[in-house]
C-alpha positions, 0 to 999 in steps of 0.5 A: 290441658294446654291451650293456645296462648297459655303461659308456662312458668318453668324452673331449671337450668336456662339451657334446659329451658331453651331446649324445652322451648325449642322442642315444643315450638314455644316462645320465651317471654322473659330473659334469663334471671338466676334463681336463688339457690343454696339456702337450706332450711329446717322448715317443715315445708319443702322448697320444691312445694310451689305456691301462689299468693297475693301481694298488696302495696301499702301507701308508702311502699318504695316500689310504687313507680318502679318497673317489675323487672327492677324490684328484685323479688325474683333475684332476692326471694325467688319469687315470680310475678304472674299478673297485676290487677289494677282496679278492674284490669288484669295485666298478664303480659309483658310485665317486666317493663310495667310500672307498679301503681298505688292500689295494684295487687300482684299475683306472685308464685314461688316456694311457700318457704320464700313467700313466707320469708317475704311476708316476714322480712319485706315491709314494702308489701303485704302477703294476703293470707298465711303462707305456711298455713296455705302450704299445710293444705297443699295435697301430697298426692304421692302419699294418697295410697299410703294414707288410704291403706292406713285408713283401710287397716284402721277399719279392719282392726275396728271390724275384727276388734283386734284392739279397742276402737280408740287404740286402732284410731290412735295407731292409724294417726301415729302411722300417718305421721311416721309414714310422712302422710302428714308433714310434721307434728305441727301439721298434725296438730293443725288437723285437729278440730279443737272446737269439736274436742272442746264441744264434746269435752263440755257435753260429756260432763253435761251427759254425766250430770243428766245421769247423776241428777236423775234428769236422764231417768226422768226423761226416759221414764216419761218416754216409757210411760208415754210410749212404752205401753204401745210397745218397743217400736213406738218408743224407738220412734219416740227416741228417733224423732225426739233426737231429730227434733233436738238437732234443730237447736244444738249441735248433732254431736252434743245431741248424741251425747245428751240423748245416748244415756236417755235412750239406754235408760228407756230401753232398760225400762221396758226390758228390751235390747238398747242396741237399736235405741242407741243406733236410733240416737246416732242416726237421728243425730247425723240426719239433720238437714233442716237447719244450717247450723246443726252439722258442720257440712251444712254450715260449710256450704251455706256461703258457697251455695248462697243458701238462705235459711229457708232453703234448708227448711223447704228441702232438708225438713221433708228429707229428714222426715222421710228418712225417719219414716224409713229408718225406724221400721228398718232398725229392728230388722237389723238389731232386734229388740 
């Protein structure tokens, strides 16, 4: 929504800009300046994608003391200065005659390619952040329906078991790249959560070690001896809440990998279907709300929401227990023993 006193930055032929301003009864605040054009690049981020970044000036920058209109960012790099932060003051109007001072922070606007080139080539300023990484995070709204269709296709393939689940996911990932839903292979690599890959890669051998050394059998035997005589429902509850407690101390992904073979062995030990027990592990591992570090979403919102550890305990622990009390009786209804 446009409001009174808004400043609209436009790009195009100056005659078209004048016509636009006249038609909309707008006032031109700046003079005509030729934009940098004609430079093609194999950069994966198109020059039409506009970004905003912040510039800081080193103490020895030659720009200090110069007027905004004389420093040449627009002429040389196709970059506009949108505002200046000077201590606690913000200057947003009539910037072209404003002299840059030491300690100023400049808000700039331009293509991500231009901002990245400025960061690499111009030593008189420091670009805050990584322009190309910021460009990679810019949503491509036009591709959203296509990406959604590919996701639905993946789910359908998994539901009807046309291919193994892993193959269905790989097909969807390849389609996302070939249809342009991801800008490039580099962008695809950047979307991979390598920490999770390393974590799962490290926990799977630990799970295998639990089976090979007999630790999983020992734990499942203790569970069967302690709860198996009370019936599969009590054993299911024991598996669920044991998994739920373990998620308070380690990652939910690692917890699921560790407890899956234990739950499987416990179900086999009392000669019942392992399906409800495996679902108990997967659900209990994902339903951890009592601590901030067991799941990535909990940790991500902690800083933004200014939550303390006790906030998770006060609200998350009762919810976690309540969900367990609801889910354990429901599981056998959907997946009988």
